[in-house]
C-alpha positions as CSV (number, residue, x, y, z in Angstrom):
1,M,-8.3,5.1,-11.3
2,L,-9.7,4.7,-7.8
3,R,-12.7,6.7,-6.5
4,V,-14.2,6.2,-3.1
5,T,-17.5,8.1,-2.5
6,N,-19.3,8.4,0.9
7,L,-17.9,5.1,2.1
8,E,-19.3,3.6,5.3
9,A,-17.6,0.6,6.8
10,G,-16.9,-1.1,10.1
11,Y,-17.1,-4.3,12.1
12,G,-20.5,-5.5,13.1
13,K,-22.4,-2.6,14.7
14,L,-19.2,-0.6,15.1
15,R,-19.0,2.0,12.3
16,V,-15.4,3.0,11.6
17,L,-15.6,4.9,8.3
18,K,-18.1,7.8,8.1
19,S,-18.8,9.1,4.6
20,V,-15.2,8.9,3.4
21,S,-14.5,10.2,-0.1
22,L,-11.1,10.2,-1.9
23,H,-9.6,9.5,-5.3
24,V,-6.3,8.3,-6.7
25,S,-5.4,9.0,-10.3
26,A,-3.3,6.7,-12.5
27,G,0.5,7.3,-11.9
28,E,0.1,8.9,-8.5
29,I,1.5,8.2,-5.1
30,V,-1.2,9.2,-2.6
31,I,-0.7,9.0,1.1
32,L,-3.2,8.6,3.9
33,L,-2.0,10.0,7.2
34,G,-3.7,9.6,10.6
35,A,-3.3,8.3,14.1
36,N,-3.8,4.7,15.2
37,G,-7.5,3.9,15.1
38,A,-8.4,6.7,12.6
39,G,-9.7,4.1,10.1
40,K,-6.9,3.9,7.6
41,S,-6.5,0.2,7.5
42,T,-10.3,-0.2,7.5
43,L,-10.3,1.8,4.3
44,L,-7.7,-0.3,2.6
45,K,-9.5,-3.5,3.7
46,S,-12.8,-2.2,2.2
47,V,-11.1,-1.3,-1.1
48,C,-9.4,-4.7,-1.5
49,G,-12.5,-6.7,-0.5
50,I,-11.5,-8.0,2.9
51,L,-14.2,-6.0,4.5
52,R,-17.6,-5.5,2.9
53,P,-18.7,-1.8,2.8
54,Q,-21.9,-0.8,4.7
55,G,-22.6,2.1,2.3
56,G,-21.1,4.3,-0.4
57,R,-19.3,3.3,-3.5
58,I,-15.8,2.1,-4.5
59,L,-14.9,2.3,-8.2
60,F,-11.7,1.0,-9.7
61,N,-11.3,1.8,-13.3
62,G,-15.1,2.1,-13.6
63,R,-15.7,-1.3,-11.9
64,E,-17.7,-1.4,-8.6
65,L,-15.5,-3.1,-5.9
66,G,-18.1,-3.1,-3.1
67,G,-19.2,-6.7,-2.7
68,A,-16.7,-8.1,-5.2
69,G,-14.6,-11.0,-4.0
70,M,-10.9,-10.5,-3.1
71,E,-9.8,-12.8,-5.9
72,R,-11.7,-10.8,-8.5
73,I,-10.4,-7.5,-7.2
74,V,-6.8,-8.9,-7.5
75,E,-7.5,-10.0,-11.0
76,W,-8.7,-6.5,-11.9
77,G,-5.3,-5.2,-10.7
78,C,-5.8,-3.9,-7.2
79,V,-3.5,-5.6,-4.6
80,L,-2.8,-5.0,-0.9
81,V,0.6,-5.2,0.9
82,P,-0.8,-5.8,4.4
83,E,0.4,-4.4,7.7
84,G,2.8,-6.9,9.4
85,R,3.8,-8.4,6.0
86,Q,2.0,-11.8,6.6
87,L,4.5,-13.9,4.7
88,F,4.5,-17.7,4.7
89,S,7.5,-18.2,7.0
90,P,8.3,-21.9,6.3
91,M,8.4,-21.3,2.6
92,T,11.3,-19.9,0.6
93,V,11.6,-16.4,-0.8
94,K,10.9,-17.7,-4.3
95,E,7.9,-19.8,-3.2
96,N,6.4,-16.7,-1.5
97,L,6.9,-14.7,-4.7
98,L,5.3,-17.4,-6.9
99,L,2.3,-17.5,-4.6
100,G,1.7,-13.9,-5.6
101,A,1.4,-15.1,-9.2
102,Y,-0.8,-18.1,-8.4
103,R,-3.8,-17.2,-10.5
104,R,-1.5,-16.1,-13.4
105,L,0.2,-19.4,-13.3
106,R,-3.2,-21.2,-13.4
107,R,-4.0,-19.2,-16.5
108,G,-0.9,-20.5,-18.2
109,E,1.1,-17.2,-18.0
110,G,4.4,-18.9,-17.1
111,A,6.5,-16.8,-19.4
112,K,5.0,-13.5,-18.1
113,V,5.4,-14.7,-14.5
114,R,9.1,-15.5,-15.1
115,Q,9.5,-11.9,-16.4
116,S,7.7,-10.5,-13.4
117,L,10.1,-12.5,-11.1
118,E,13.1,-11.0,-12.9
119,E,11.6,-7.6,-12.5
120,V,11.1,-8.1,-8.7
121,F,14.7,-9.3,-8.4
122,D,15.9,-6.3,-10.4
123,L,14.0,-4.1,-8.0
124,F,15.2,-6.0,-4.9
125,P,18.6,-7.7,-5.7
126,R,18.7,-8.9,-2.1
127,L,15.7,-11.2,-2.8
128,A,17.5,-12.6,-5.7
129,E,20.5,-13.5,-3.5
130,R,18.2,-15.1,-0.9
131,Q,15.6,-16.7,-3.1
132,A,16.2,-20.2,-1.6
133,Q,16.2,-18.9,1.9
134,L,13.2,-19.4,4.2
135,A,11.1,-16.2,4.5
136,G,11.0,-16.5,8.3
137,T,14.7,-16.1,8.6
138,L,14.9,-12.8,6.7
139,S,15.5,-9.5,8.4
140,G,12.6,-7.2,8.8
141,G,13.6,-5.0,5.9
142,E,14.0,-8.1,3.7
143,Q,10.6,-9.4,4.7
144,Q,9.0,-6.1,3.7
145,M,10.8,-6.3,0.4
146,L,9.4,-9.7,-0.1
147,A,5.8,-8.6,0.9
148,I,6.0,-5.8,-1.8
149,G,7.6,-8.2,-4.3
150,R,4.8,-10.8,-3.8
151,A,2.2,-8.1,-4.5
152,L,4.0,-7.0,-7.7
153,M,3.9,-10.6,-8.9
154,C,0.2,-10.2,-9.3
155,A,0.9,-7.6,-12.1
156,P,-1.1,-4.9,-10.3
157,R,-2.1,-1.5,-11.6
158,L,-2.8,-0.2,-8.1
159,V,-1.0,-1.2,-4.9
160,L,-2.4,-0.5,-1.5
161,M,0.4,-0.4,1.2
162,D,-0.4,-0.5,4.9
163,E,2.5,0.8,7.0
164,P,5.4,-0.6,5.0
165,S,8.1,1.1,7.1
166,M,6.7,0.0,10.5
167,G,9.4,-1.5,12.7
168,L,12.2,-1.2,10.2
169,A,15.8,0.1,10.7
170,P,16.4,3.5,9.1
171,L,18.4,2.1,6.1
172,A,15.6,-0.4,5.4
173,V,13.0,2.4,5.6
174,D,15.0,4.5,3.1
175,K,15.1,1.5,0.7
176,I,11.4,0.9,1.0
177,F,10.5,4.5,0.3
178,Q,13.0,4.6,-2.6
179,T,11.3,1.5,-4.1
180,V,7.8,2.9,-3.6
181,A,8.9,6.1,-5.4
182,E,10.0,4.1,-8.4
183,L,6.7,2.2,-8.9
184,P,4.8,4.9,-11.0
185,S,7.6,4.7,-13.5
186,R,6.8,1.0,-13.8
187,G,3.1,1.7,-14.4
188,I,2.0,1.1,-10.9
189,T,-0.2,3.6,-8.8
190,V,0.2,3.6,-5.0
191,L,-2.2,4.4,-2.1
192,L,0.1,4.5,0.9
193,V,-0.9,4.4,4.6
194,E,2.0,5.5,6.7
195,Q,2.9,6.8,10.2
196,N,6.2,8.0,8.8
197,A,4.9,11.3,7.6
198,R,8.3,12.7,6.7
199,G,9.3,9.8,4.4
200,S,5.9,9.5,2.8
201,L,5.4,13.2,2.1
202,A,8.8,13.3,0.4
203,I,7.7,10.8,-2.3
204,A,4.0,11.4,-2.6
205,D,2.1,13.6,-5.0
206,R,-1.0,14.2,-2.8
207,G,-2.4,13.1,0.5
208,Y,-5.3,12.9,2.9
209,V,-5.5,13.1,6.7
210,M,-8.0,10.9,8.6
211,E,-9.4,11.4,12.1
212,T,-12.0,9.2,13.7
213,G,-13.1,7.7,10.5
214,Q,-13.4,10.9,8.4
215,I,-11.2,12.8,5.9
216,V,-10.4,16.1,7.6
217,L,-7.8,17.5,5.3
218,E,-6.5,16.9,1.8
219,G,-3.9,18.6,-0.5
220,S,-0.6,18.3,-2.3
221,S,2.4,16.9,-0.3
222,Q,3.7,20.4,0.0
223,E,0.4,21.8,1.2
224,L,0.2,19.1,3.9
225,A,3.9,19.7,4.9
226,D,3.2,23.4,5.3
227,N,0.0,22.9,7.3
228,H,0.4,23.9,10.9
229,D,-1.8,21.0,12.3
230,V,0.0,18.4,10.2
231,R,3.4,19.6,11.2
232,R,2.5,19.6,14.9
233,A,0.8,16.2,14.8
234,Y,3.1,14.3,12.4
235,L,6.3,16.2,11.6
236,G,7.4,17.9,14.8
237,K,8.1,21.5,15.4
238,D,11.6,21.4,13.8
239,Y,10.4,20.1,10.5
240,R,11.0,23.3,8.6
241,K,14.6,23.6,9.9
242,I,15.4,20.1,8.9
243,E,14.0,20.5,5.4
244,E,15.9,23.9,4.9
């Protein structure tokens, strides 16, 4: 579904990504681990069109994404759930969700949009209860549910998630990971950037580790969990005891 080959990207003269290659197959949850500043968010921004690549290729279902506009990439079915959620705080939950379906509504897909709205409410019953509430008054966990729900209103085939568990209470984190784990059964593939290695490895099929703008390790979730360097850097020395 997604294939990134020798990707180079950065900001002005600052090169952040250095010949990055990875792939995500349909129906997978793939995680991207790495310390702050490793280039994970830059990779997601390059894929979804926020940042124009400086070299390499990004293919999504055979279409070249490098240089394509963000709106076109969303229409093709690739959507970003950004770090920090970036909701419209003065607007209601329902209004935020409908903004995610803006282009679908313009195409006259009202019935399909209403169906998508019901599916989001089924996935997140709390949003259904609070659909008339202002987004800025929600809890952190509820806001993250709303950010994910807004992305799902675009009817995506691939969702890119940037640190969805950041700053959330443990119960909210559990709910977010539970929801992400359900997405492939709904026909949605996921590329997940996360600092919470334990939670993300528990739901992912495969993963990559980034350091200083390069992929330094890849493997199945179990292979990454068993890797000494990954355990030491992201899981803690007691990881095996906890899992056992």
